[in-house]
C-alpha positions in Angstrom: 0.0 0.0 0.0 2.8 2.4 0.9 4.7 1.4 -2.2 1.6 2.1 -4.3 1.2 5.5 -2.7 4.8 6.4 -3.5 4.3 5.4 -7.1 1.2 7.5 -7.3 3.0 10.5 -5.9 5.9 10.0 -8.3 3.5 9.7 -11.2 1.6 12.8 -10.3 4.9 14.7 -9.8 6.0 13.7 -13.3 2.7 14.7 -14.8 2.8 18.1 -13.0 6.3 18.8 -14.2 5.3 18.0 -17.8 2.2 20.3 -17.6 4.3 23.0 -16.0 7.0 22.9 -18.7 4.3 23.0 -21.5 2.7 26.0 -19.8 6.0 27.8 -19.5 6.8 27.1 -23.2 3.4 28.4 -24.3 3.6 31.5 -22.0 6.9 32.5 -23.7 5.3 32.8 -27.2 3.5 36.0 -28.0 1.5 36.7 -31.1 1.4 40.4 -32.0 -1.2 42.0 -34.4 0.4 45.0 -36.1 -2.1 47.1 -38.0 -2.0 50.1 -40.3 -4.4 51.9 -42.6 -2.4 52.1 -45.8 -1.7 49.7 -48.6 1.0 47.0 -48.6 3.1 49.0 -51.0 2.9 52.3 -49.1 5.6 53.8 -47.0 4.3 51.8 -44.0 5.0 48.5 -45.7 8.9 48.3 -45.5 8.7 49.3 -41.7 6.0 46.8 -40.8 7.3 43.8 -42.8 11.0 44.3 -41.8 9.9 44.7 -38.1 7.9 41.4 -38.3 10.9 39.6 -39.8 13.4 41.0 -37.3 11.2 40.5 -34.2 11.0 36.8 -35.0 14.7 36.6 -35.6 15.9 38.5 -32.5 13.5 36.7 -30.2 14.4 33.2 -31.5 10.8 32.8 -32.6 9.1 33.8 -29.4 7.5 36.9 -31.0 5.3 36.4 -34.0 4.1 39.6 -35.6 1.2 39.4 -38.0 1.0 42.5 -40.2 -2.6 43.7 -41.1 -2.6 46.4 -43.7 -5.4 48.4 -45.3 -7.3 49.1 -42.0 -8.1 45.4 -41.5 -7.9 45.8 -37.7 -9.1 49.4 -37.3 -9.2 52.7 -39.2 -6.2 54.9 -38.7 -8.3 57.6 -37.0 -9.3 55.0 -34.4 -6.1 53.1 -33.9 -4.5 55.1 -31.1 -7.6 54.7 -28.9 -7.7 51.0 -29.8 -4.2 50.6 -28.5 -5.0 52.3 -25.3 -8.0 50.0 -24.8 -5.8 47.0 -25.6 -7.9 45.8 -28.6 -5.0 46.4 -30.9 -1.4 45.4 -30.0 0.6 47.7 -32.3 -0.1 50.3 -35.0 1.7 52.6 -37.5 0.0 56.0 -37.5 0.8 59.2 -39.3 2.0 61.7 -36.8 -0.7 64.3 -37.3 -3.3 61.7 -36.2 -1.7 61.6 -32.7 -2.6 65.2 -32.1 -6.2 64.6 -30.9 -4.8 62.3 -28.2 -1.6 64.2 -27.3 -1.6 67.9 -28.2 2.1 68.4 -28.0 2.3 66.5 -31.3 1.1 69.6 -33.1 4.5 71.1 -32.7 5.8 68.6 -35.2 2.9 69.2 -37.6 3.5 73.0 -37.9 4.2 74.0 -41.5 7.8 74.3 -42.4 8.9 73.6 -38.8 11.9 71.6 -40.1 14.6 73.2 -42.3 15.4 69.9 -43.9 15.5 66.2 -43.3 18.7 66.4 -41.3 17.0 68.8 -38.9 14.0 66.5 -38.6 16.0 63.4 -37.8 18.2 65.3 -35.4 15.1 66.4 -33.5 13.3 63.0 -33.5 16.3 60.8 -32.8 17.8 63.2 -30.2 16.9 64.6 -26.8 13.8 66.4 -28.1 12.4 63.1 -29.5 13.3 61.2 -26.4 11.5 63.8 -24.3 8.4 63.6 -26.5 8.3 59.8 -26.2 8.5 59.9 -22.5 5.8 62.5 -22.2 3.5 60.6 -24.5 3.9 57.4 -22.6 3.3 59.1 -19.3 0.1 60.8 -20.6 -1.3 57.9 -22.7 0.4 54.7 -21.9 1.5 54.3 -25.5 5.1 53.4 -26.3 6.8 54.8 -29.5 9.2 52.1 -30.7 10.4 54.1 -33.7 9.5 57.4 -35.4 10.0 56.0 -38.9 10.9 57.6 -42.1 10.6 61.4 -42.4 8.9 62.5 -45.6 7.1 65.5 -47.0 3.5 65.9 -48.0 3.1 66.7 -51.6 0.0 68.5 -53.0 -2.2 67.6 -55.9 -5.4 69.1 -57.3 -7.9 69.0 -60.2 -8.3 72.8 -60.8 -5.0 74.2 -62.0 -1.2 74.1 -61.7 0.0 75.8 -58.5 2.6 78.5 -59.3 2.1 80.7 -56.3 0.1 80.8 -53.1 -2.6 83.0 -54.7 -3.5 80.0 -56.9 -4.8 78.3 -53.7 -7.6 80.8 -53.2 -11.0 79.1 -52.6 -9.6 75.7 -53.5 -11.6 72.9 -51.7 -8.8 70.9 -50.1 -9.2 67.7 -48.1 -7.2 67.8 -44.9 -6.9 65.4 -42.0 -8.9 66.2 -38.8 -6.0 68.1 -37.4 -6.4 71.8 -36.5 -2.9 72.9 -37.4 -3.4 71.5 -40.9 -6.8 73.1 -41.2 -5.5 76.5 -40.1 -2.5 76.2 -42.4 -4.6 75.7 -45.5 -6.8 78.6 -44.4 -3.7 80.8 -44.2 -2.8 79.6 -47.7 -6.2 80.9 -48.8 -7.7 77.5 -49.5 -11.0 76.2 -48.2 -10.0 73.1 -46.1 -12.5 70.3 -45.6 -11.5 67.8 -42.8 -12.1 64.2 -43.8 -10.9 60.8 -42.5 -8.4 59.1 -44.7 -10.9 56.3 -45.6 -13.3 58.9 -47.1 -10.6 60.7 -49.2 -10.6 58.7 -52.4 -14.4 59.0 -52.9 -14.3 62.7 -52.1 -11.7 63.3 -54.7 -13.5 61.2 -57.3 -16.8 62.9 -56.8 -15.4 66.4 -56.6 -16.5 67.0 -53.1 -12.9 68.2 -52.7 -10.6 69.5 -55.5 -7.3 68.7 -54.0 -5.4 67.2 -51.1 -1.9 66.4 -49.8 -0.2 63.1 -48.9 3.2 61.6 -48.5 4.7 61.1 -51.9 4.5 57.3 -51.8 0.8 57.4 -50.8 -0.1 59.4 -54.0 1.3 56.6 -56.0 0.1 53.6 -53.9 -3.5 55.1 -53.8 -3.3 55.8 -57.6 -4.5 59.4 -57.1 -2.5 60.3 -60.3 -5.4 58.6 -62.2 -7.9 61.3 -61.0 -5.8 64.3 -60.1 -4.0 66.0 -63.0 -1.8 68.6 -61.2 1.1 67.8 -58.8 3.1 70.2 -56.6 6.1 69.3 -54.4 5.0 71.8 -51.9 6.8 70.2 -48.9 4.7 72.3 -46.5 4.3 69.6 -43.9 6.9 67.2 -42.8 5.4 63.9 -41.7 6.6 60.8 -39.8 4.6 57.7 -39.0 5.6 56.1 -35.7 5.6 52.4 -34.9 3.8 52.2 -31.6 2.9 49.5 -29.0 0.0 49.2 -26.5 0.6 49.1 -22.8 -1.2 45.7 -22.7 1.4 44.3 -25.2 4.4 45.7 -23.4 3.2 44.2 -20.1 3.1 40.7 -21.7 6.7 40.7 -22.7 9.6 39.4 -20.6 12.9 41.2 -20.5 14.4 39.3 -23.5 11.4 39.8 -25.6 11.3 43.5 -24.8 14.9 43.8 -25.8 14.3 41.9 -29.0 11.3 44.2 -29.8 13.2 47.4 -29.3 16.1 46.2 -31.4 13.8 45.0 -34.2 12.1 48.4 -34.2 15.4 50.3 -34.4 16.8 48.2 -37.2 13.5 48.2 -39.2 13.4 52.0 -38.8 16.8 52.3 -40.4 15.8 49.9 -43.2 12.6 51.9 -43.9 14.5 55.2 -44.0 17.0 53.8 -46.5 14.3 52.3 -48.8 12.0 55.3 -48.7 14.7 58.0 -49.1 15.9 56.3 -52.3 12.3 55.9 -53.6 10.9 59.5 -53.2 12.7 60.9 -56.2 11.8 57.9 -58.3 8.1 58.2 -57.3 8.0 61.9 -58.1 9.5 61.2 -61.5 6.9 58.5 -62.1 4.0 60.8 -61.1 5.1 63.6 -63.4 6.2 61.6 -66.4 4.0 61.4 -69.5 2.9 57.8 -70.1 3.3 56.9 -66.4 1.7 58.9 -63.7 1.1 61.7 -66.2 0.5 64.5 -63.7 1.5 68.0 -64.7 3.9 70.0 -62.6 5.4 73.5 -62.9 7.9 75.7 -61.2 6.4 77.6 -58.3 7.2 80.4 -55.8 7.4 79.0 -52.3 8.0 82.5 -50.6 4.5 83.3 -49.6 3.8 79.7 -48.5 6.8 79.8 -46.1 5.8 83.2 -44.7 2.2 81.9 -44.1 3.7 78.9 -42.4 5.7 81.1 -40.1 2.6 83.0 -39.1 0.9 79.7 -38.2 4.0 78.7 -36.2 4.1 81.9 -34.2 0.4 81.9 -33.5 0.4 78.4 -32.1 3.5 79.0 -30.1 1.8 82.0 -28.5 -1.6 80.4 -28.0 -0.8 76.9 -26.8 1.0 77.7 -23.6 4.4 77.6 -22.1 5.2 73.9 -22.6 4.2 74.0 -26.2 6.2 77.2 -26.8 9.3 75.7 -25.2 8.9 72.6 -27.3 8.7 74.6 -30.5 11.8 76.6 -29.4 13.7 73.3 -28.8 12.8 72.1 -32.3 13.9 75.3 -33.9 17.1 75.4 -31.8 18.1 71.9 -33.0 18.2 73.2 -36.5 20.8 76.0 -35.7 
């Protein structure tokens, strides 16, 4: 009887050890849903796909990232809130769509706030960017893993070539639901109409709006060149689209997985920057070449646009309070 009891205890111990080891193995594997609202061949694609590849590699397979493009998980305008609620693990979101959730973002959205790409990367990848990430996480719980490629928003319309700011007068322009962008186009003399990204193609096709702006690659990937005849490399807004993670996801990860996630994000960010920097000139050439994109473009005077952008900068710096003003000054100082 005693021997039978010992055998039973030994058997149960073995079974418990097996179950525990299986549970530990399963607990170490994390599946991550990474969503974004753009097409597979957009600027988001290289960042998302490379991140998924490297996260699996650096974590020895314990992180599996499933990329969901084209708003399969949630529309871009709703993605930030979904991460806060924990219904989406990760998202790539254009920077201006962070503003409704964290107002300091508007400092990056201000027209002509960056002198050039070197200035922008110096800000985002230096102390100013680090401060922004910390403040965002403290206020919202969201972690920025990488700021992503920095690009310019190019302008396109159906009415006429843009040679000077006066050509914008009364033009019905689709803008994101971002107050800085709305106020900027008003300062340009246009008639801005705020619309979600998902509604933009239909609005352009039906003539509800006569023009819009997007990152260069998005104009091609969305095939707006098929319905908009005029292209202007206005470069009035500089954009970035951060790779972000929800607090729920970050709490799931152990120390090694967190390290792998951060390294994958950093390296994927460099990969995207390289790919997209090389492609912008090629895409602009495609858009404006007869027999390809076929859009018409002309030389234009940027002087009045820059002056209008400066007025918007100064007004926001004055009206948004001390913290915002200090942040704008820090951005400007980094370009000196």
